[in-house]
N, C-alpha and C positions, 0 to 999 in steps of 0.2 A: 345508200348514204344516210347517216344519222345527223340530223341538223338540230342545233339549239337556237331558238329564236328568243331574243330578249325583249320584254315589254308586256304591257297588259291592256292596251287600249284598242280602239277601233282600227287603227293602222296595223297593229300586230295581228288582229283577227283576220284582216284582209290579206296580210302577208302569209299567215298560216293557211288560209283557205287556198291561196294560189300555190304555195309550196306543196300542199297535200295532193295537188292534182298532177304532180310530176311522177313519171314512171320510175325515176331513179331514186325516189325517196323510200327509205326503209323504215325509219322511225323519226317522228318529229316531237321535240320537247320544247315547251314554252314556259319561260320563266319571267314573271309568275303566271301569265295568262289570265283568262277570265272564264266566265261560265260558257261562253261561246267557243273558245278554243279547245275545251276539254273533249269535244267530239272529233277533233282533227288530230290530236296527239295527246301527250301526257303533260299536264301542268306540273311545274315544279315550284315549291315554295322557296324561291330564291330571289333576292333583291338584285336587280341588274347592276346596281352601283356597289355591291359587295363583291369585289373582284376575286377574293379568295373563295367565296362560295360559288361563284361562276366557274372558277377553275375546278373545284371539286365536282361540279355537275358535269363538266366536260370529261373529266377522267372517269367518273363513275358510269357514265352512259356511252362511253367510247364515241364521242362526238367527232364528226369529220369536218364540220363547218359551223361557224357561228354567224348569225345574222343579227345585227343590232338595230332595233326599231327606234327607240327614243334618243334624244340628243344628249341627255345628261351623262350617260356612261362614256360617250364619245368625247365630249368636252372634258370629262374627268380623266381621260387617258386609258380606256380599256384596251385599245389597240396596242398602245405602247407596253402595257402590262403583258400582253400576249407575246410581243416581240422580244421581251427581255427574259422570257422563260424558255429553257431548253426544250421542254415538252410542248408547251403551248405554241411556240413559234412555228411548229409544223402544221398547226390547225388554221386553215384560212378563216379570216374574220372579215365580214363585209361592213365596211365603215372606215372613215378617215382616221388618221392618228390625231393625237392631241393638238399638234401645231396646226394642221389643216382644218380641224374642227373649230378653230377660233373664228372661222368665217361666220359661224353662228354664235360662238361663245362670247365674242366681243364685237359689238357694232362699230366701235372705234377702229378696231383691226380691219374689219370688212370695208369700212369707208376708205381707209388708207390704202388697202389693196386695190380697190376700184380706181382710186385716184392715180395710183402708180401705174396701172395697166390700161388707163383711158377707157374704162367701162362707164357708160352713162349712168349717173345717179344724181340725187338732189345735192345742192350746195350745202355745206355743213361746217360746224366747228365743234370741238369737244372741250368739256370743262370738268374740273375737279373742285373739291372744296376750297383749296387755296386760290382758285381762279374764279370764284363765285361772282365777284364784282364785275369781272370782264364778261361773264355769261349774262349778267343782268343788262349790261350795256349792249351786248350783241343782240339780245331780244328787242331792245328799243330800235335797233336798226332794221329789224325784220318786219315783214308785212304779215298780218294775221291771215289764216290761222297759224298758230305756233306749234311746231312739232318737237316734243321732247322725248328722247329715247334713253332708257337705262341701258348702259353699255353691256351688262352681262345678262345671263338667263334669269327671267322673272316670270316664268310660267305663262307666257303670253300676255302678261298684264303690264309690261314695262314701257308701253308707248302711250303717250298722252298727246291729244290734239285739242288745243284750246283756242277760242276766238278772242279772249280778253287778255290784254297785256298784263294787267295786274294779277290775274289768276295764273298766268304763265310764270311770272316772276315768283309767286308764292310756291308754285309746284317745283320750280327749279331749286328753291331753298329747301323744300321738303325732301327732295330726292338726294341732294348733296349733303345737307347739314343734318336733317332729321332721319336720314337713312330709310326713306319710305319703302324702298325695295331692297333693303339690306346691302350686302356687298355688290349686288347687281348695279346699284346706282351710285357707286363711288366715283364713276365717270358718267357724265351725261352728254349725249350727242344732241345738239340742236341743229335742225336742218330745215330748209325751205319746204313749204307745202307744195306738193305737185297735184294738179287737178287732172283727173282722168279716170279710166276704168282699170281696176286691178285684176290680175290673173296670175296663175302659177305655172311654171314650166319645170319639168323634172328631167334630169340627165343621170344616167348610170355610166360611170367611167372607171377604167382600170389604171388611170394616170396618163395613158397615151390615147387609146381609142375611147370612144364614147357612143352611147345610144341615146337618142332623144325620145323620151316617153311622151304620151299625150299631154297636152296642156289642160288646165282646169281652172275653174273660178269658184272660190268659196265665199261664204257669207258669214261674216264675223259678228254682226250685231244681233242682240237677243230679240229685238222687236222687228215687226214687219215694216217694210219701207226702209230697211237699214237704219233703224233708230234704236236708241238705248245703249246699254253697256256692251263692251266688247266681250266675246266669249272665245272658246277654243275653236268655234266653227259650228254653224247651225245647218249647214248643207253645202253641197257642191255639185257642179255640172262639168262634164267633159264630153266633147271638146268645147272650146270657147268660140262661138260663131264669128266674132270680129277678128280673131287671130288668123286671118287668111294668109295666103302664100307670101304676099309682100311684107307683112308685118313679121311673119315667122322667119323670113330670110334675114330681116334686120336683127331679130333676137339671136339667130344663129351666129351671124357675122360680127355683131357689135357686143354681144354679151357672152354667149356660150363659149365660142372658140377662144376669145381673149381670156376668159376665166380659166379654161383648161391649160392654155399656154402659160398664163400668169402663175398658176400653181407650180408648174414644172420649172419655170424660170426662177421662182423663189426657192426652189429646192424642197418643195413639200410633196410628200407622197399622199395621193388621194385615191383611195379605192372604195367606191361606194356611190351613194346617191348624192347629188347636189340639187337642192331646191332653190329655184330662182323666183323670188317674189317680185313681180314686175308691175309697172303701171304704164298704160298706153296713153301718152300725152300727145294728142294731135297726130297720131300715127307713128310715133317714135317710142321705143321701149326704154324705160329707166328702171334700174334695179332699186327696189325698196329695201330688200333684205336677202340674205342667203340663209338657208338652213342646211345642216350637214346630214340630213336624212329626208325621208319622204314626209309630206305634209299630212295633216289629219283635219278634216275628213276627205281631203283630195285623194288619198290612197284608195278610199272606198269607191271612187269612180274611175281611177286610172287603172288599177290592177284588173278589174272585171273586163276591161277592154284589151288586155294583153293576151294574145293568143299563143305566144311563144312560151317555152318552158323556162320558168324563172330560175330554176336551179342551174340549167344550162348557161344562162346569162351570168349567174353568180360564179360559176366555174370559170367563165371567160374572164371575169374580174380577177379571180384568184390567180390565174395563170397568165394574166396579161395577154389574153387572146380574144378579148371582147370584140374587136373589130372583125373577127372571122365568124362571129355568131350571127345567126339570122334572127330578126325580130319582126313580128307582125302584130298588128292591132286591129281590133274590131272597128269597122267604120261607123257603127251605130253610136248614138249618144247614150251616156250613162248619167243618171241623176240620183243623188242621195239626199235624204232629209233626216236630220238628227232629232230624235226624241230625247228631251232633257227633263231633269227633275224640277219640280215646282220650286221657284225661288232662285234657281240658277241664273246668273253666275254669282249671286250672293248666297246667303245662307239657305241651305236645303237639307232635307232629311234623306237618309239612306234606309235600306232594308225593306223597301216596298216590293211586294210580289208582282212579277210581270206575268200577264196572262196573254194568251193568243199567239205565242211565237210559232207554234206548230200549225197555225191556220194560214200562214203565209206561204204561197206556192209560186207566185209569179215574180217575186223579188228575192234578193239576197239580203239576209239580216246579219249585220255585223255588230257584235257586242263591243261597246266602248267602256262602259262603267257598270259591270254586272258581277254578281257572285253567285255561287251555287249553294243552295240550302237544301241538301238532299236532292230530290228530283226537281225541286222548285228553283226558279231563277229570280233573284232579287236585285234591286238597284244598289249600286255601290259607288256611284259617282255623280257628278253634275250632268255630264253628257252620257246617256245610257245606251241608246240603240241607234244605229244608222241603217236606214232602209234604202237599198240601192236597186234600181231597175234599168234595163236597157230598152231603147226604143228608136224609132226611125229619126226622131228629132227630140228637142227639149220637151215639148208639150207632151208627146207620147210617153216618154220615159217618166216624166213627173206624174202623169195620170195614173200609171201603174203603181208608182211608189205611194201616192196618197191613198189609192184603193187598198194597198197592203197595210198601211198604217192603221186603217180603220179596224183591222183585226187585232191590233196590239193595244193593251191598256195596262196602266199602273197608276196608283194614286198620285195625283198632282202632275201627271204627264203634260208636257207642253211641246209644241213644235211650230215652226213658222209655216204658214200656208202660201207664202209668196216666193219661195226659192225658185230661181230661174226665170221668173216672170219678166225681169228686165232684159232678158236675152231673146224673148219671143217676138 
C-alpha cells in the first residue's frame, strides 16, 4: 500500500514512524515532512492546504490511502474535496469532513453540540462584535478567573485566562473589535473556569465503531511549575495515573459514546481521530475542547504504546469494519520532553545546527520543527525535537528521556525539567 501522510510536525513524524512499521506498507510519502521523516519515506514539497497539489501527489505516486495529520486541511474541507472528485473519491482519507471538523474549527459549534447532546462542559455564552456590550455585562456576572476563547483556529493561542475583570474586558474588546486573532475571534466564547487536572483522550472511529486509544497529559506552559506563556506543548505522559477505571468509565459513558452517537444523530460523517481535551473536576470529566485529529505532543507518547498495526486500523476506518479489528497497547508508561528554540513561544531564531541525534539509543527522537541542510539537521520551528522513552512508570520513562536529551544540543536549546513530576 502506498500512503500519503500530510503534515510536518512531531505528530506526523510519530505517525510516519508507526506507519513505517507495518508489513503492508509499500511506500510512504510525507507532505511536506521534516528532517526526521525523510528516513521513513519520501518527503514531498507539497502544502497540505493546497488541495490541487495534494491531488497531483496522489495521482503521481499512485497513492492508496491519505492520512491527514494537522487540523487546518480538515477544517478547510480536504475530505469534501476528495469526495467530490471521481478519481479521488476512491482513495480512502483518514479524517472527518468539513462539517464534522467544526468540532475543532468552531468552539461555538462544539459548545452547542455538547449542550445538545448532554455532554458535560463548562457553562458558556458566545458573543460577536454587535453583542460586545452584552459580553462585557456577562463578564461582570462571572467569577474570576475569566476564560475567553477565540471561536476559530488560532494556532493554539486563542485561549485567554485572566484574573482581572478590567483586563478581561479589554481583551474581549481586542478580540472582537481589534481582531486580535483575525477571523478566528470574530466570535468569542466566554465560559466559566473549571478547577481540576487536565488530560487528553483519543478515539479512532469509522462513524459507527470506535477504538479508545491511551490517555495522556500534556504540559502547555513554557516555564517549570506550569508558569509562563502557553505553548504548543512542552512534553507529555501516557497513561495518566489518576485516570483509573472509575474515571475512565465516566469518560466512556458520559463523553465518548454520546459524542459518537451525537455525530451520527446530527447526520455528520466522522472517519478519523477525535481528541477529547478533558478536565477532572472532583472525579467527574468535563470536556474543555475537541480536536479533529491527534494532539501534539501527545501523539509522541500514545503511538509508541500502540502494539497493533496502524494501517490495519485505518483500513477498518475506511471500510467501516473498525469494530472487527484488534487493538493492543503496551502497558508501560511513555514520556516525552520537547526541546524548543530559545525565545519560544515568542521571537526565536531558526537554522541552528542540531548535534548528537545519532547518539540517542534508548529513546525515540521525533522531529517537530527541523529541516535538512545536506547531511546536517537544523532547527526550523519553535518546538524542535521530542524525545520519548518507555519505562515501568513515569519516573523510569522520564529518567531515560532526560539522559537521552543530554546527548542532543543546539544553540539556545531549552526544555522543561519538571515534566511529569506532578504525577509521581
